[in-house]
N, C-alpha and C positions, 0 to 999 in steps of 0.2 A: 081821368085823362093824364094827370101828372104822374100817377103810378105807372101808367103804360109807357110814358116817355122815360122815366127813370129806369124801368126794366129794359127798354130798348137800349139805353145808354150802357147799362151793365152788361147786357148780352154782347154789344159791339165791342166793349173793352175786353171782355173775355175772349171773344173771337180773334181780335187783333193780337192779344198776348199769345194765343195758341199758334199763330202764324210765325212766331219767331221774332221778326222785326229786328231793328238795330238797337243795341244797348247804348246807353249814354257813354260808357267806356269805349265802345267801338268807334263812335262818332268823334269823341275827344282825341283819339289817336291821330286823326286826319287834320284837325284844326291847326292852322299856322302856315308858315311860309316854307315852300319846298323849292330848292334851286336845282335847275337841270345840270347834270354832270355829263350827259351824252344824249344823243337822240337825233332822229331824222324825220323830216316832214317831206312828203312827196305828193305832188298834185299832177294828175294826168288829164289832159284835155285833148279831144280828137283833133288831129291835124297839127299838133304842136309837140315839141320835145317835152319830156317830163321835167317839171320844175322840182328840184330837190334842194333842201337846205337844212341847216341844223335847227333843232328845237331850241328856242330861246325864250327868255322871260320866265319869271318865277310863277309857280302855281300857289295861290294864296287861298286856302280853303277856310270858309267861315260857315256858320250854321245857316241852313236854308230855312225858308218859310214853308214852301209846299214840298220840300224834299229835305233830306238830312243835311246835304252840303250844297254850297254855292261857291263858284269861282268865276273869274272873268278870263276868257281865253286871250292870251297876250297877242296873238296874231290878228284876231278879228275884232276884239273888244266885245265879243258875244258872251252872255251869261251861260255857264255850263252848270247844270244841276245834277246831283248824283244821290243815290240812296246807298246806305252802307249795310253790308252783311259780313260780319267778321272783319277780315283785313282787306276786303274788296269794296271799293266804291264803284257803282255801275251807273253810267250816264242815263239820264231820263230823256233821251232824244230831243234835245233843244233845237229850235230853228231860229235863225237870226238873219236879218237883212242888213247889209253893210253898204253905205254909200261910198263910191270910189271916185277918183279924179275924173273930170270930164263928163260928169253926169251918169257914169255907169253905176250899176248896182249889182251886188253879189248876194245871193241867198245861200246860206250855209246850213246844212242839215247833218248833224252828227247821227249816224245810224248805229254806231257801236262805240262804246267808250268804257274803259276800266282804268282805275288807279288803284294799284295793289301795294300795300305796305308790307315790307319784309318782317320777319320775326323779330329783328332787332329794333324795329320801330323808328329807325333813323334813315332808312332808304326805302325807295319805292320805284315801281315801274308803271309806265303809262302806255296804253295802247288805244288808239282811236282810228275811226274811219268814217267816211261820209261822202256827201256830194256837195259840190259848190256850183251854182248856176249863175253865170254872168249874163247880164243884159246890157249890151253896149250898142247905142245908136239903133235900137230896134232889133238887133240880132241877138240870138240866145246861144250861149256856149255852155253845154253841160259838161262838168268835170267830176272826177272822183279824187279823194285824197286819203292818205294814211299818215299816221304819226305814231312813232314809238319813242319813248324816252326813259331815262333813268334819272332819279332825283335823290337829293339829300335834304333832310329837314334842317333848316337853319334858324328857325324861330317859331315862337308860339303866337 
């Protein structure tokens, strides 16, 4: 039985290495603090004008547990996880519920997310999109959002 478990472990390790995966060097390039240099966040809710504003707050990438990377979204306080392939970190569709003033609640779902480091390793671009559903006094308001930004690495 032990030999079967060892063999299963060896086969799994070989299969995972054949898939490519992320190298330690690839993940290491993302780690640290990235400051926004430009960017726009837009949220669209039916019956309301689009809400647009600048991307604010640093992105601080650290090693993840169930993914390569982990950061906390500055706007919502939600954890964002991503897996790395070369110079691109791709979001792992996190969902987060955020309490708001007056007892309202927002559920945020990132449906697409990338953070791409440029060849110089000191700048990056971020693109994200998803849905945000607000529950306010029993009423539900479904919205969509997009975010794009440019970043500069300022620390490890």
